C-alpha positions in Angstrom: 98.0 113.9 113.0 101.0 112.7 110.9 100.8 109.8 108.5 103.1 107.8 110.8 100.7 108.4 113.7 97.7 107.6 111.6 99.2 104.3 110.6 100.3 103.4 114.1 96.8 104.2 115.5 95.1 102.2 112.8 97.4 99.3 113.4 96.7 99.4 117.1 93.0 99.3 116.3 93.1 96.5 113.7 92.3 98.8 110.8 95.2 97.9 108.6 95.1 95.8 105.4 98.6 94.9 104.0 99.5 93.8 100.5 98.6 95.1 97.1 96.0 92.4 96.3 94.4 92.6 99.7 94.3 96.4 99.6 92.7 96.5 96.1 90.1 93.9 97.1 89.0 96.0 100.1 89.1 99.4 98.5 85.4 100.0 99.3 86.2 99.7 103.0 89.2 101.9 103.1 89.7 105.6 103.8 93.3 105.7 102.7 95.9 103.7 100.8 99.6 104.2 101.7 102.4 103.3 99.3 106.0 103.1 100.4 108.4 105.5 98.7 110.4 102.6 97.2 107.4 100.7 95.8 107.9 99.9 92.1 106.2 102.2 89.6 104.1 99.3 88.2 102.7 98.6 91.7 101.9 102.3 92.2 100.1 102.4 88.8 98.1 99.2 89.6 96.9 100.7 92.9 96.1 104.0 91.3 94.1 102.3 88.4 92.2 100.2 90.9 91.4 103.3 93.1 90.1 105.4 90.2 86.5 106.2 91.0 86.8 105.0 94.6 86.6 107.5 97.4 90.0 106.6 98.7 93.0 108.9 99.3 96.3 107.5 98.1 99.3 108.7 100.1 103.1 108.2 99.8 105.0 107.0 102.9 108.3 108.8 103.0 110.2 105.7 104.0 111.1 102.3 102.7 108.8 99.3 102.6 110.8 97.7 105.5 110.0 100.7 107.7 106.3 100.8 106.6 106.0 97.1 107.6 107.5 97.7 111.0 105.3 100.8 111.6 102.2 98.8 111.1 103.5 95.9 113.3 104.4 93.5 110.6 107.7 91.5 110.7 108.0 91.8 106.9 108.2 94.6 104.3 105.0 96.3 103.3 104.9 98.2 100.0 101.1 98.9 100.1 98.7 99.1 102.9 95.1 100.2 103.4 93.6 102.0 106.4 90.1 100.8 107.0 87.3 103.2 107.7 86.6 103.4 111.5 83.0 102.0 111.0 84.3 98.9 109.2 86.2 97.9 112.3 82.9 97.1 113.9 81.7 94.9 111.0 
């Protein structure tokens, strides 16, 4: 499954967390963190530092933050999002 398909499916199933702070706060419930290609380096570093030691895969979305927001169903730009583990959806 492509990253775009993974994001769309997760969004359809309410398994998306948007925003840097929100994503970092919920790292223990996430499978993956997605960072937009045009996210600032400081933001990328902050996410990477927070994820060190966590069992979370960090992926780069090959599009702009405006496209990432639209892909996950948001009417605003999203530079960072997290994809929750399937089991956390039931919690």
